[in-house]
C-alpha positions as CSV (number, residue, x, y, z in Angstrom):
1,M,-21.2,1.8,3.5
2,S,-19.9,5.4,3.4
3,E,-16.3,6.3,2.7
4,N,-14.1,6.7,5.7
5,P,-13.5,10.5,6.1
6,A,-10.1,9.8,7.7
7,R,-8.8,7.9,4.6
8,P,-6.1,10.1,3.1
9,P,-6.9,11.5,-0.4
10,P,-5.0,10.4,-3.5
11,G,-1.6,12.0,-3.7
12,T,-0.9,11.9,0.0
13,R,2.8,11.1,0.6
14,L,3.3,8.1,2.8
15,C,7.1,7.5,2.9
16,A,10.2,7.2,0.8
17,L,10.6,3.8,-0.8
18,A,14.1,3.7,0.9
19,D,12.3,3.8,4.3
20,L,10.4,0.6,3.6
21,P,12.6,-2.4,4.4
22,D,12.9,-5.2,1.8
23,P,11.3,-7.4,2.8
24,G,9.3,-5.4,5.3
25,S,6.2,-3.5,6.3
26,K,5.1,-0.1,7.6
27,G,1.8,1.0,9.1
28,F,0.0,4.3,8.9
29,R,-2.7,5.9,10.9
30,F,-4.8,8.9,9.9
31,R,-7.5,10.6,12.0
32,H,-10.3,12.9,11.1
33,E,-12.2,14.1,14.2
34,R,-13.3,10.8,15.9
35,T,-12.7,8.6,12.8
36,L,-9.5,6.6,12.2
37,F,-8.1,5.1,9.1
38,A,-5.4,2.5,9.4
39,G,-3.4,1.1,6.5
40,F,0.0,-0.6,5.8
41,L,2.5,-1.2,3.1
42,I,4.3,-4.5,2.3
43,R,7.5,-4.6,0.3
44,I,8.8,-7.8,-1.2
45,G,11.7,-7.0,-3.6
46,E,10.6,-4.4,-6.1
47,E,6.9,-5.1,-5.3
48,V,5.0,-2.8,-2.9
49,R,1.4,-3.3,-1.9
50,G,-1.0,-1.3,0.3
51,Y,-3.7,-2.8,2.4
52,V,-6.3,-1.5,4.8
53,D,-5.3,-2.7,8.3
54,S,-8.4,-4.7,9.1
55,C,-8.8,-8.4,9.4
56,P,-11.5,-9.6,6.9
57,H,-12.7,-12.2,9.5
58,A,-12.9,-10.0,12.7
59,G,-12.4,-6.4,11.6
60,W,-9.6,-5.7,14.1
61,P,-6.1,-4.5,13.2
62,L,-3.8,-7.2,12.0
63,S,-0.7,-6.3,14.0
64,A,-0.3,-5.6,17.7
65,L,3.1,-4.0,17.2
66,P,3.9,-1.0,15.0
67,D,5.2,-2.0,11.5
68,R,5.1,-5.7,12.2
69,Y,2.8,-7.3,9.7
70,L,5.0,-10.0,8.2
71,T,5.9,-13.4,9.7
72,R,9.5,-13.9,10.9
73,E,10.2,-15.5,7.5
74,A,8.7,-12.5,5.8
75,D,6.7,-14.9,3.5
76,A,3.2,-14.0,4.8
77,I,1.2,-11.3,6.4
78,L,0.1,-12.4,9.9
79,C,-3.1,-11.5,11.8
80,T,-1.9,-11.6,15.4
81,G,-5.5,-12.0,16.6
82,H,-6.0,-15.5,15.3
83,A,-2.9,-16.4,13.4
84,A,-4.4,-16.1,9.9
85,L,-1.9,-15.9,7.1
86,F,-2.2,-13.8,4.0
87,R,-0.1,-13.9,0.8
88,P,1.8,-10.5,0.8
89,L,1.4,-9.7,-2.9
90,D,-2.4,-10.3,-3.3
91,G,-3.7,-10.3,0.3
92,V,-5.5,-13.7,0.0
93,C,-5.9,-15.6,3.2
94,V,-4.2,-19.0,2.9
95,A,-4.6,-20.3,6.5
96,G,-6.9,-19.5,9.4
97,P,-10.6,-18.8,9.9
98,C,-10.8,-16.5,6.9
99,A,-9.2,-18.8,4.4
100,G,-10.1,-17.7,0.9
101,M,-11.0,-14.2,2.0
102,S,-8.8,-11.2,1.1
103,L,-7.4,-8.1,2.7
104,T,-8.8,-4.9,1.3
105,R,-6.4,-3.2,-1.1
106,W,-5.2,0.4,-0.3
107,P,-4.2,1.8,-3.7
108,I,-0.7,3.3,-3.8
109,A,1.7,4.7,-6.4
110,I,5.4,5.0,-6.4
111,E,6.9,8.1,-8.1
112,S,10.5,9.2,-8.0
113,G,11.3,6.9,-5.0
114,E,8.3,8.1,-3.0
115,V,5.2,6.2,-2.0
116,F,1.8,8.0,-2.3
117,T,-1.8,7.1,-2.0
118,A,-3.5,6.6,-5.3
């Protein structure tokens, strides 16, 4: 499978860490011609993770609403398509049709209070 040309290169600024709620999530979309890359960040305390916004079971985006990837309790990532639940810090599915599968990590780095692609 070839690399997605819309995926932002390492060093692309995503947001200020202060703009990411705790706990919370924020989605990002990048386009190159007709190709789209979608990713999102999850913050739980001091921990921040990046994931590709694609359900490992069905391939569709996880959230139907912008920046709403966590459950109301903010203890799991929710795939709104079929209610699968993923642990926020490692992306492993713990409930639903993709149990045991994992979200694809989107490498990120935090420098001087800013979140960048890595």
